N, C-alpha and C positions, 0 to 999 in steps of 0.2 A: 113647366118639370114638372118632375110627379108626385104625389102624396108622401111615396114612402122616399123618395130623397130629400126632399123636406124635411120630414121627421126624422133622419138621418143628420143632417147638420145641424138644426137642433138640438139633436140628441151630444152630438160634438162639442158645439158654442157653449153647452151651461155643463159638459164635461170640463171642458177650458177654465169656465168660471169658476169653476168648483176648486183647480188643481190652484189657480189664482189666490182662495180666499185659501185652502189650508198654505202655500207655500207661504203666504201675509203675515199666519200664527206662528211660524216659524222663523223667521227674518223681518222681524218688529224693526229696525231699521230702511228696510223696504215695503211698507203693508200700507203704505197710501196709494207709492206706486200699484201695485199689486191690487191692492180691492178697487181704484178704479181702473185694471184692465178687467176685473170679473166683472163688475155692473156695465161696460163696454160690451161684453160677450154675452151675459143676460140678456140684454136690448137689441144685441141679432138672431137673438133665437127669438123674441118676444115679437122683432120685425117681419121675424120670418114665418112665421105661427099668423101675424096681422094678416099679410100678405099671400101667403095662402087661403085664409077662410076666407079673405074679400074676393078675391078670383073664384072663389068655391061658388058665392053665394052670387055675385054677379053673374059666375053661368049656369047657376041654377033656376034666374030667374030668366035667362036670355038675353043677356047683357053684355059683351064685353068688356073684360077688367080696366079700370080708372089709370093706373098705373102698372108696370113690372113687378113679378113679384123676389125678384130677384133685390140682391142685398151688394150694395157697395161695402168693400172689403179695403181700409185702408191700410 
């Protein structure tokens, strides 16, 4: 996956996380669930970035990446 696609995924994941947090502010009964979802989306964004930069560093050093840069979505 190229860098632009990864950055687009990160942007989307963080947008979804932000919407979950905003919704939690207006729906107190569901806030725990919504904040947990926001945390999961942020985790996905960070995992995507970490995998991308790990692959980039390995490629720059001439080594193959240790694992795939994709993140499994449940």
